[in-house]
Residue, then its C-alpha position, 0 to 999 in steps of 0.5 A: m463470540s471468539l475472534k475467530e467466530d466473529s471473523w467468520e460471522n463477518l465472512r458470512h455477512w459479506t458473502e450474503a451481501f454479494r450473493r445477489l450482486a455477482p454472477n455464479k462465475h465470479r463467486a469463487a473470486i469474491g470468496i477468496t478476496f473476502v478471506l484475504q481481507i479478513r486475514v489482513s484487516k481483521f487480525a492485522f496480519p501482514a499479507s504475503t506477496g502471494s496473497l496480495a497477488i491473489s487478492t488483486l487478481c480476484l478484484g481484477v476479474l470481477p465486474k466493475a460494479c462488484r469491484r467498486a462494491i468490495i472497495l467502497k461498500t463492504k470495508p471490514y472497518q464499517l462492519n466491525q467497530k472494534h477498531k475504534p479503540f485504536t483510533h481513541q489511542i491515537t488521540e492520546l498521542e502527540p504527532i511529534s514525539d509519538h509519530k512512530e507509534i501513530v504510523r504503526i497503529l494506522g498501518s497495523h490496526c486502523f487501516p491495514w488493508d487501505v495502507k497496503k493497497a495505497l502503497e501498491f498504487a503509490l508504486y504505480r505512480t512512480f512509473a509515470v516518471p520517465s526518468i524513474s521507469a527508464l532506470l528500472s527498465k535499464t537495470g532489468e530487475f523488473k523484467n527478470r526478477t519482478r517478484k524478487r524486486y517486489d518482495d525485497t521492497e515489501l520486506l524492507m518497508a515492513e521492517i521499518l513500519e512495524n518496528g520503527y526506523d531506528s530498530e536494529g532490523a530497520t538499520r540493516a534495511f536502510r543499509r541494504m537499500n542504500e547499497m542497492h540504490n548507490r549503484f545507480n545515478i539517481s537524482n535527489e529530486d527523484y528520490l524525494y518524489v518517491l518518498t512523497t508517494f509513501v506519504f501522500g499515497p495512503i493519505y489521499w487513499i484513506e481520504k477517499y475510501g477509508w472508513r473515516k478521515l485522517v485527522e491533521n495530527e495523523k497526517v503530520a505524524i505520517f509526514l514526520f515518520y517518512r521524513e526520518v526515513g528519508k534522512r536515513m536513505k541519505i535524501k537531501n533537502i526534505p521540506e520541513s513542513y507537511a504543506e511544503f512536502e505536499q506542494f513539492h509532490l504536486k509540482y513534481e507530478d505536474n512537471h514530470f508526468r508524461y508518457a514513455e514506452t518504459n512507463k508502460e513496460i514497467n507497468d506491464y511487468t508489475m501488473s503481471l506479478l500482481l495478477g499472478m496468473r491468467s484470469e481464466s485459471v481462477p476456479g469458476y471463471k470462464 
């Protein structure tokens, strides 16, 4: 069976699995979500922002039971065991010298859908910090150019993740990011916290929802990768160990998470982007 035929076989399997769970009015949304999951996770192609918006919208309009089933019970990785060779490949790599390759394999082959979604939710966590949301509100970027702001971040990070932080494209990406950020008075502590969300967002998500758990070497590799990213973003005082970095992450959230009007404002702009359209406009939804 070809790769294409195998993917459609999985689609038929998923559709049958949910046919009895979902009312007729939700089946169109489920179908779109399945197709997008095949595109992202089966072939390990990066999804476009538009595709992510449709995928998020589909999940948003479904009943809670169906959403939970999509996320927890029909992960493509549980149905397709062909991803295991990549896991075996990681076991032959060393986290200190090979962390770039480990992160690439995890994000492109083992957990593409999980990493994508985890980083989306990691972005949301930063909105719970008033100093961060206030700055985002003041710049007007999320209000006036929400999609451009989202696309810029996604494209810059995709270059770094896919080709490594020392590639020619990554060097240009860091230069661009630093130019944008240097215009604003951002504390090193806030910079450092945002960096932690890129590390622990995917780790915590995969721990809870992934088709397998991450092993210690993979966690350390993710930390080391983003530690190098942080250095190139001119972030100071990055902890030397995974444990210290996690301790900073948890302590920062305890000290800084609190409600502010700008938190809700930035959240609402971003939610509108991810949904992309009103739920009533989804075919079959009333």
